[in-house]
C-alpha positions in Angstrom: -176.1 18.2 -126.5 -174.1 15.8 -128.7 -175.0 15.9 -132.4 -176.8 12.8 -133.8 -174.5 10.9 -136.2 -175.7 9.9 -139.7 -177.2 6.5 -140.3 -175.3 3.7 -141.9 -176.5 2.2 -145.2 -178.9 0.0 -143.4 -180.2 1.8 -140.3 -181.4 -1.4 -138.8 -178.3 -3.5 -139.5 -180.4 -6.6 -140.0 -181.3 -6.8 -136.3 -184.4 -8.4 -134.9 -186.3 -7.4 -131.9 -185.9 -9.4 -128.6 -189.3 -11.0 -129.2 -188.5 -12.1 -132.7 -190.3 -9.4 -134.6 -188.4 -7.8 -137.5 -186.9 -4.4 -136.7 -186.2 -3.6 -140.3 -189.4 -1.9 -141.3 -189.7 1.8 -140.5 -192.7 4.1 -141.1 -191.9 7.7 -140.5 -194.7 9.3 -138.6 -193.9 12.7 -137.1 -191.1 15.2 -137.8 -187.6 15.9 -136.4 -186.6 12.3 -136.2 -183.2 10.9 -137.3 -181.7 7.5 -137.0 -178.4 6.1 -136.0 -177.3 2.5 -135.4 -174.7 0.8 -133.3 -173.3 -2.7 -133.4 -172.6 -2.7 -129.7 -175.3 -4.7 -128.0 -176.0 -3.8 -124.4 -175.2 -6.8 -122.2 -178.7 -6.8 -120.6 -180.8 -6.5 -123.7 -179.6 -8.5 -126.7 -180.0 -7.7 -129.5 -180.5 -3.9 -129.8 -184.1 -2.8 -129.1 -184.0 0.2 -131.4 -181.6 2.1 -133.7 -181.1 5.2 -131.5 -183.7 7.3 -133.1 -183.8 10.9 -131.7 -186.5 13.5 -131.3 -186.2 17.3 -130.9 -187.8 19.3 -128.0 -186.8 22.8 -128.9 -183.0 22.9 -128.5 -182.9 19.5 -126.9 -182.4 16.1 -128.5 -184.0 13.2 -126.7 -185.0 9.5 -127.1 -188.4 8.9 -128.9 -189.8 7.5 -125.7 -189.2 8.8 -122.1 -190.1 7.3 -118.8 -192.5 8.9 -116.3 -191.8 8.9 -112.6 -195.2 9.6 -111.0 -194.9 6.4 -109.0 -191.6 7.3 -107.4 -192.8 8.5 -104.0 -196.5 8.0 -104.5 -197.8 5.7 -101.7 -201.6 6.2 -102.4 -201.9 5.2 -106.0 -198.7 3.2 -106.7 -197.7 1.8 -103.3 -194.3 3.4 -103.1 -192.0 2.2 -100.2 -188.4 3.4 -99.5 -187.1 -0.1 -99.9 -188.0 0.2 -103.6 -185.3 2.8 -104.2 -182.6 0.3 -105.1 -184.9 -1.3 -107.7 -185.8 2.1 -109.1 -182.1 2.9 -109.5 -181.6 -0.4 -111.4 -184.5 0.6 -113.6 -183.1 4.0 -114.3 -179.7 2.5 -115.0 -181.1 0.0 -117.4 -183.1 2.7 -119.3 -180.0 5.0 -119.6 -177.7 2.2 -120.7 -180.2 1.4 -123.5 -180.5 4.9 -124.9 -183.4 6.5 -122.9 -182.4 10.1 -122.2 -185.8 11.7 -121.3 -187.3 11.5 -117.8 -190.5 13.3 -116.7 -191.2 14.3 -113.1 -192.9 17.0 -111.1 -192.5 19.0 -107.9 -195.8 17.6 -106.6 -194.9 14.0 -107.2 -194.7 12.1 -103.9 -197.3 11.8 -101.2 -197.1 12.9 -97.6 -193.6 12.9 -96.3 -192.4 11.8 -99.7 -193.4 15.0 -101.4 -190.7 15.8 -103.9 -189.3 12.3 -103.7 -189.4 11.7 -107.5 -187.2 14.7 -108.2 -184.8 13.9 -105.4 -184.4 10.3 -106.7 -183.9 11.3 -110.3 -181.1 13.7 -109.3 -179.5 11.0 -107.1 -179.7 8.4 -109.8 -178.0 10.7 -112.4 -175.2 11.5 -110.0 -174.6 7.9 -109.1 -174.9 6.5 -112.6 -171.7 4.6 -113.4 -171.2 5.9 -116.9 -169.4 8.6 -118.8 -170.0 12.3 -118.2 -171.2 12.5 -121.8 -174.0 10.0 -121.1 -175.0 11.8 -117.9 -174.9 15.2 -119.7 -177.3 13.9 -122.4 -180.0 13.0 -119.9 -182.9 15.5 -120.1 -185.1 16.0 -117.1 -188.5 17.6 -117.7 -190.2 18.6 -114.4 -193.6 20.2 -113.9 -194.3 23.0 -111.4 -197.7 22.8 -109.7 -200.0 25.8 -110.0 -200.7 25.8 -106.2 -203.0 28.6 -105.1 -200.3 30.2 -103.0 -198.0 30.6 -106.0 -199.4 34.0 -107.0 -196.4 35.8 -108.4 -193.7 35.0 -110.9 -191.2 35.3 -108.1 -192.9 32.4 -106.2 -192.9 30.3 -109.3 -189.2 31.1 -109.8 -188.5 29.9 -106.2 -190.4 26.7 -107.0 -187.9 26.1 -109.8 -184.9 26.7 -107.6 -186.4 24.3 -105.0 -186.6 21.6 -107.7 -183.0 22.2 -108.7 -182.0 21.9 -105.1 -183.8 18.6 -104.7 -182.2 17.2 -107.8 -178.8 18.9 -107.1 -178.7 20.2 -110.7 -177.6 23.5 -112.1 -180.2 23.5 -114.9 -183.4 21.7 -115.8 -184.0 20.4 -119.3 -187.7 21.3 -119.7 -189.5 23.4 -117.1 -193.3 22.9 -117.5 -196.5 24.4 -116.0 -198.2 21.4 -114.5 -201.6 22.7 -115.3 -203.5 25.9 -116.2 -205.6 27.9 -113.7 -207.7 29.4 -116.5 -210.8 27.4 -115.5 -210.9 28.5 -111.9 -208.4 31.3 -111.2 -207.7 33.1 -114.4 -205.9 36.0 -112.7 -203.2 33.6 -111.5 -202.5 32.4 -115.0 -200.4 35.4 -116.1 -198.2 35.2 -113.0 -197.4 31.5 -113.9 -196.6 32.5 -117.5 -194.3 35.2 -116.2 -192.7 32.6 -113.9 -191.8 30.5 -117.0 -190.3 33.6 -118.6 -188.2 34.4 -115.5 -186.8 30.8 -115.1 -185.9 30.8 -118.8 -184.3 34.2 -118.8 -182.2 33.3 -115.8 -181.0 30.1 -117.5 -182.6 27.8 -114.9 -184.3 25.8 -117.7 -183.1 25.1 -121.2 -186.7 24.9 -122.6 -190.2 25.6 -121.4 -193.4 23.6 -121.8 -196.9 23.1 -120.5 -199.1 20.3 -119.3 -202.9 19.8 -119.5 -203.4 22.7 -121.8 -206.1 22.5 -124.5 -205.7 24.0 -128.0 -207.2 27.4 -127.2 -205.2 28.0 -124.1 -202.1 26.6 -125.8 -202.4 29.3 -128.5 -202.7 32.0 -125.9 -199.6 31.0 -123.9 -197.6 30.4 -127.1 -198.3 33.9 -128.3 -197.6 35.5 -124.9 -194.3 33.7 -124.5 -193.4 34.5 -128.1 -194.0 38.2 -127.3 -191.5 37.9 -124.4 -188.9 36.1 -126.6 -189.4 32.7 -125.0 -190.2 29.7 -127.3 -192.8 27.2 -126.1 -191.2 23.8 -126.9 -193.6 21.1 -125.5 -197.1 20.4 -124.5 -198.0 17.3 -122.4 -201.5 15.8 -122.3 -203.1 12.5 -121.6 -202.8 10.8 -125.0 -203.5 7.1 -125.6 -205.9 4.8 -127.4 -208.2 5.3 -124.4 -207.9 9.0 -124.6 -208.0 9.8 -128.3 -210.7 12.0 -129.8 -211.3 15.3 -131.4 -209.7 17.3 -128.6 -206.4 15.3 -128.9 -206.4 15.5 -132.7 -207.0 19.3 -132.6 -204.2 19.8 -130.0 -201.8 17.7 -132.1 -202.6 19.8 -135.1 -201.9 23.0 -133.2 -198.6 21.7 -131.9 -197.5 20.7 -135.4 -198.4 24.1 -136.8 -196.4 25.8 -134.0 -193.4 23.5 -133.8 -194.4 22.3 -130.3 -193.5 18.7 -129.4 -196.5 16.7 -127.9 -195.6 14.5 -124.9 -198.1 11.7 -124.2 -198.7 10.8 -120.5 -200.6 7.8 -119.4 -200.1 6.1 -122.8 -201.3 2.8 -121.3 -204.4 4.2 -119.6 -203.0 3.6 -116.1 -202.5 0.0 -117.1 -205.9 -0.7 -118.8 -204.2 -1.2 -122.2 -201.6 -3.8 -120.9 -204.0 -6.8 -121.1 -202.9 -7.6 -117.5 -206.3 -6.8 -115.9 -209.9 -7.8 -116.3 -213.2 -7.3 -114.5 -212.3 -10.2 -112.2 -208.6 -9.1 -111.9 -208.4 -5.5 -110.8 -205.4 -3.6 -109.5 -205.1 -2.7 -105.9 -206.0 0.8 -104.6 -208.0 3.6 -106.1 -207.4 2.5 -109.7 -209.8 -0.5 -109.1 -212.8 1.9 -109.0 -211.9 3.4 -112.4 -211.0 0.0 -114.0 -214.3 -1.5 -112.8 -216.2 1.3 -114.7 -214.2 1.2 -118.0 -212.6 -2.2 -118.5 -215.8 -4.3 -119.1 -216.5 -2.1 -122.2 -213.1 -2.3 -123.8 -213.4 -5.7 -125.4 -213.0 -4.6 -129.0 -210.0 -2.4 -128.4 -208.3 -4.9 -126.2 -209.0 -7.7 -128.8 -207.5 -5.5 -131.5 -204.4 -4.8 -129.4 -204.0 -8.5 -128.7 -204.4 -9.6 -132.3 -201.8 -7.0 -133.5 -199.4 -7.9 -130.6 -199.6 -11.6 -131.5 -199.1 -10.9 -135.2 -196.1 -8.7 -134.4 -194.7 -10.9 -131.7 -195.0 -8.0 -129.3 -197.0 -7.3 -126.1 -200.1 -5.3 -125.9 -198.3 -2.6 -124.0 -195.6 -2.3 -126.7 -198.3 -1.9 -129.4 -200.1 0.8 -127.4 -196.9 2.7 -126.8 -195.8 2.3 -130.4 -199.1 3.8 -131.6 -198.3 7.0 -129.6 -194.8 7.1 -131.3 -196.4 6.6 -134.7 -198.7 9.7 -134.0 -195.6 11.8 -133.6 -195.6 12.1 -129.8 -193.2 11.2 -127.1 -194.9 8.7 -124.8 -193.7 8.7 -121.2 -195.0 5.4 -119.7 -194.4 5.1 -115.9 -191.9 2.6 -114.7 -191.1 1.3 -111.3 -189.3 -2.0 -112.1 -186.6 -3.4 -114.4 -189.2 -5.8 -115.9 -191.5 -2.8 -116.9 -188.5 -0.9 -118.4 -187.5 -4.0 -120.4 -191.0 -4.4 -121.8 -191.4 -0.7 -122.6 -188.1 -0.7 -124.4 -189.6 -3.3 -126.8 -191.9 -0.5 -128.1 -188.9 1.0 -129.9 -187.2 0.1 -133.2 -190.2 -0.7 -135.3 -193.4 0.9 -136.5 -197.0 -0.1 -136.8 -198.3 -0.1 -140.4 -200.9 2.5 -141.5 -203.5 -0.3 -141.7 -202.7 -1.4 -138.1 -203.0 2.2 -136.9 -206.4 2.5 -138.6 -207.5 -0.7 -137.0 -206.6 0.5 -133.6 -208.1 3.9 -134.0 -211.4 2.5 -135.3 -211.6 0.2 -132.3 -210.7 3.1 -130.0 -213.4 5.3 -131.4 -216.0 2.6 -130.8 -215.2 2.4 -127.1 -218.4 3.4 -125.2 -216.3 4.7 -122.2 -213.1 6.8 -122.5 -210.5 7.5 -120.0 -211.4 10.2 -117.5 -209.6 13.4 -118.3 -207.5 15.4 -115.9 -209.7 17.8 -114.0 -207.3 20.7 -114.8 -207.4 20.1 -118.6 -208.4 23.3 -120.4 -210.1 24.0 -123.7 
């Protein structure tokens, strides 16, 4: 991994964001973040969106925001079609050209005959990226391994990791993650999964290990177990957004901070509810409409707060919501399936909400009568 160079005298070089907001103010929220700045503007995105801030996940150095690839291959929820692949490649290329080095996927992503499609496409896009070897080598893939009921031994979990490597045609994965814990329904399987993480780390198939959908109590347990085996736990991924922010998330973040674990925020836009693009009379297609119909009508105060700050900052509501996750010291991984979405999400970088704005948003979030439904596998 290339070392991060030191910042020039003015880390923001007097730049302004593409929507006119000043890039020059920086509030440091969270640790292990350093800044660099380049005067070379990408041809597609002028001027620079952000000053190449970097974040640590164990031994890895990544961008402060990643992109999630749940939609890549998912027909049911996101309407994936094979003819979208060229657009997805353009989206990937745009992200990498503009400094995004972190991409999250899973071996269970992709429905029906497209199972595993997300991993396959990511590997293909990396190989076909028309850039230097150094740029490709700096890309970090974090993939999650499903705790399927037939994965009962560490050997089976190890084979799952090798299958992911084959799909991506990579020699090594950046972060290998347990997709969920079985503690709530099959506690005897849990130790085998943990041993699987140990095995893939010891064999050098992954550079770092992490978990997903673990609560603070279970996170402490796996951290201590992995530590006893000489394996550092580097990341924890949970649903974390202004729609999913409460005592559980605060407690988990505190545990992560105390143990040096990087928190990764999935669904930072609440599946799209925080974008301002939907209303009770304008719902998304597919299964999301049922959830939106239940929650959206009661989000007026939070959405109004997002809208006011976005207008004040000359940003979009999505950019404000993602920036809040960054200000909380997490790495948000909003999903992208188009160049337009990638461009908008990149506008979340290179600036910081003020402490007053963060308080405004959190006050509005706490007053929401309905929160985002949590993942059914989320543990305590």
